[in-house]
N, C-alpha and C positions, 0 to 999 in steps of 0.2 A: 462323699463319693456319690456320683450320679450314675444311674444305669438306664439307658434308653430302651424302652420296650414297646412292642406293638400291643397297645392296651385296648381293652373293650371300650368302645365309645360310650355306651350307656353307663358303664361303671364310672368313667371319668366325669361324666356330667353329674352323676349323683354325688360323687365324693367332693366335687368342687364346693358344694354348699353344706356338706355334712357337719353336724355339730360334733365338737370334741367333748367326750364324756370323761369325767374323772372316775376311775375304777374304784369301786367301794370294796375293799378287801375284808370288811368286817361282816361276818355272818350274822344274820338276823334270826329271830325265833322261827322255827319251822313247825308247821302243823302236821308233819308226817307221823302217822301212827304205824307201829310195828307189832307183830305178834311175838309172844314169848314161847320158847320151846324148851323142853328138858331132855331132848334126844341126846344120846351120847355122841360126842364128837371125837373122831380119831385124831390123836396127836402125833404128828410126824416128827420124830426125834432121831431118825436114823442118821448114821454117819458120825461116829465118835471122833472128836477132834483130839489128836495127840499133840502134846506140846503147844497147845493153843495160846495165843496172846491173851492174857487175862483182862487187860484194861481196854474196854470198848468205849470209854468216855470220849466225847467230842461232838462236833456238829454234823448233822445229817440233813438231807432234803428228802422228804417223803414223796415217792412216785406212786400216784394213785389214780383211780378212775372214779368219778362222782356222778350221781344222778342229778339232773336239773330238777328242782322241786316241783315244777309245773308240768314236767314231761318225763315220766319214768322211763320212756323209751329212748332218751337221748343222753347217754353218758358222755362225759367230756373229761379231758386230761386236766388234772389239778395236782397241787403239791402242798406240802406244809414244811415248816422248819422245825426240826426236832433236835433237842440237846440232851445228851446223856451225861449226867454229872455223878461221879463216884462219891460215895459217902465214906465215913470212917470205917465202915464194916466191909470186909472183903466180899466181892461179888454183888454188892448192893448199889443200885443206881437210882437217882431221881430222873424220871423221864418227863420232859417238858415239851408241850406242843404237838403231841402225837396226832390229834385232830384239831381243827381250827379253834374250837372253844375250850379245849382241855387245858387245865392249868398244869399241876405237877402231880404225878402218880409215882408209885414205887415199883421198881423192877428188880428181879434177882437173876444174875447170870451164872449158869452152871458151866464151868470151863470144860468139863469132861465131855459134855454133850453139845456144847456150843449153842445152848438155848437160853434166851432171855424170857423170863416169865413175868407177866404183869397180872397181879391178882385181880379177879373180877370184882366189880362193885365198888371201886374206889371213888369217893366223892372228889370232884375236881372243879366244879363250877357251883357257885351259890347265886342263883338268880333272884332278884328282889320280888318278882311276881310269881314265878313258878317253883321256887325253892331249889334244893340241891339237885344236881344231875350226877349220875354215876356212870362210869365207863364199863361197857360190856362188849363181848365178842359177838359180831354178826356171823351166824353160821350159814345163812343163806342171804340173798339180797332182800328178804322180807321178814326174817325172824332172827331174834337174838337169844342167847342162852345165858341167864344170870348165874349159872352154877359152874361154868367152865372158864378157867383162867386163859388169858391171852398168851399164846406162845409164839415167839419169833426166833428163827434160826439165824445165827451169825455165820455167814458163808465165808469160805476161804479168801474171797476177793474183798472182804470188808463190808459187803452189803448185808443188810438184815431183812429177812423176809418173813411175813406172816405165814405160819404153816398149818394152823388148825381152824381156819375160818376164812371169810371173804373180806372182813373189814372190822372197824370199830364203830361204836355208837355211844352217844351220851343219852341216857334214858332218865326221864322224870318218874316220880312215884306219887302215891297218894291220889289226889283228885285228877292228876294228869298221867296216871298209869298208862304206859304204852306209847306215850308221845315223846318225841325226841327234840333235843336242842341241836340246831345246825343240820348238817348234811350227813348222809351215810355213805361210807366209802365201799365200793364194790370192785369186783374183778381184781382182787389182790391188793397187797400193800407192801411196799419195799422201801427201805431206808438206804440212801446212797450217801457215802461220806462226801462232804464238800471238798472239792479239789481244784477250785478256780473261781473265776468271776465271769459275768456276762455284762459287758459295758456297751451301751448303745449311744450313738450320736443322734440327737433329735432335731428335726427341722420343721419349719412351717410349710404351708402348701406351696410357697414360691421357692423353696429350698434354702431360705435364709435360716440361720440358727434359731431354734425355739428359745423361749424365755428360760426354760430349764433345758439346757443344751445337751446334757448327758444324763444317763441313768445307769447305775451300776449295782448289781446284785450278786450275791454268792451263787455259784453254780456247781453242778456235778455232771461231768461228761463221762459217758461209758461207751467204749467202742466194742463192736461185735465183728464177726467175720466179714459182713457186707455193709456195715454202717454203724448204728448205735443210737443213742438218745442223749439229749441234754435236759437236765432238770434245773429249773431256776430261770427260765426265760421271763424277763421282766419281774421276777419274783412271784409269779402267779401260776406258772404252768410248766409242763414238760412236753417235749415232742421228739419223735423218732425221726431218723434220717437214714438215707442210703448213701454209700460212698463208693466211688470207683477206684481203680488201681492208681490213678493219678491224684487222688485226694479231693476230687470234686464231690460236693455233697448236695443233696436235695432233701428238704424236709417234707414230711407228710403234711396233708392239709386237713386232717381229721379235727373235730371240734376241740377247742382248748379252753374256753372260758364261758361261764354263764353270768350275765349281767342282771337281767330282770325279765319279768314276763312280757314286757313290751318288745323285746328283741329276741331274735334267734341266738343260738349259741355261737360264739365268735370262732373264727378260723384264722389261721396264720397264713397270710398270702404274700406272694412276691409283689414288689412295687417297683416304680421307676419314673422316669421323666416323660411326660406326655409331649405331644407335638407343639403345645403352647407353652412348654417350659414349667408346667406344674407337676406336683407329686400325684401320680396316679396308681391305680391298683390293677394288677394282672389277676383278675378274679379266677379262682380255681387252680392257679399255678403255685407249685411248691417253692418255698424260699430256697435260693441257691447260695453256695459259698465254697470256700476252699480251706482244706486242712493242711497245716504244716506241723506234723508230729515232732519234728526235730526242734522247732521253735516253741511247741506247746500252744499253738493258736489255731482257732477256727474263725475265719473272717466271713461274715454274712453280707450279701448284697442287700440293697434297700428292701424293706419289708414292713408289715404292720399287722395288727390284729383287726379283723373286720367282722362286724355283725350286721344284720339286716333288721330294720324296723318293721315289725310285722304288719302294721296297718297301712304303711306307705310303700313298703318294699325298698326304701332308700337305704343305701349303705352308710354305715357310721364307723369311724375309726375310734379305737380305744387305746389308751396308753401311748399316744403320740405316733408320729411318723419317724421311722428309723432310716436314716440315710446309709447307715452301716452299723454293724455290731461286731465286736471281737470277744470271743469266748476263749478263756484260757484253761489249761489243764496241764498236768505234769508232762514235761517234754520227754520224748523218747529218741535216743540216738539210733540212727539206722545201722544196726549192728552188722547186717549182712555184708555191706560194702566195706565197712571198717575192718572186718576180719580179713577180707581179701587184700586190702591195701596195706595193712600193717605188716604182712609178711614180706612185702616189697619184692615178691617173686613174680607177680602178675601186674601189669600196668592197666589201669582202668581208663577207658576213653568214652567220651560222649558221642552218641550217634542219633540221627533223626530217622525215624521210620514212620511212614504214613502220618507225618505231621506231629508225632509224639517224640519227646526227648527221652532217651534211655542211656544207661551207663553199662558198658560191656567190659567185663574183666575175665579174661580167659574164655571159658566156654559158658559163662553165666551172664545173664542179662538182668538188670534191675531198673525199676522206674525211679522217678525223682524222689519218691518217699522212702527209698531204700529197700522196697519189697522185691523179691526175686520174681521175674516174669518168666513163666514156662513157655 
């Protein structure tokens, strides 16, 4: 699917010769040093869960914010894939993948409080050069506490949120005391149950199908009153979006991925066809799309991840050019209109007002998503 846009000429010129980079999703050893603290951390365990569902096993996507290692002032959206596997003991779970380098740690779930506790100091990585790394709680974005267990609240909507710190970290010991493996997560940590997929069609600069023509990853879509967010875009990031009453969505353009010190942090930008028929970037514009909750789909217009090479200021695309993407999630029936029509006492009719299509049933008016319009 092509979408013709008025594109910035300079951006088109730069992207015409931009190199395609293969995104390296493997974290390397970081030389970040963090201070240790023994200050008491308040544990938020309020809100007793009555008749809670005991089994929280399953697949999750982690919604986090991460610091770029070369620039502590530039956090970006990132994610991880987490699996909770129940053991033979009630309330006990293996937790795998909670940060990028973490192997498997043990967690215990208290059904009465809805809190998943991961004991501090569990070894999960054995590095040939640096030795074992242990998982600890970050209580600020620069300090960790080796004496406080990680506690995560299982929310009524199935998400799992960190409640007594700002993130996790793998810390070395001995000669490397205070140094970490991988990145530190800041600004909260939330696990979202996987509820669909994100499938993208990939094209070359001339809109012909790329060698790898599709990419599909697990995704988690969450809707809020005025939008929501999708975790699992290309399997590397998450991004928030706004949505109007007709289901039109626009994604934010905040930083989403860190590649290396040679490039700025990548952004998610709108794309389309240039005047010469090539794939171009609408720099600074949010990706647009359309939601159909009844079908359980969100269809995105052409888009790409874009970063800037610091020494030349040239734009570079990563993870391919997307001619379109379809994100799936559990379908929702438009109950408001169904309730009216099932009584067969009121006839629903379509009307057009100011170019918008509405359904009128009696004294009530609904948009095409089934939401009542006041």
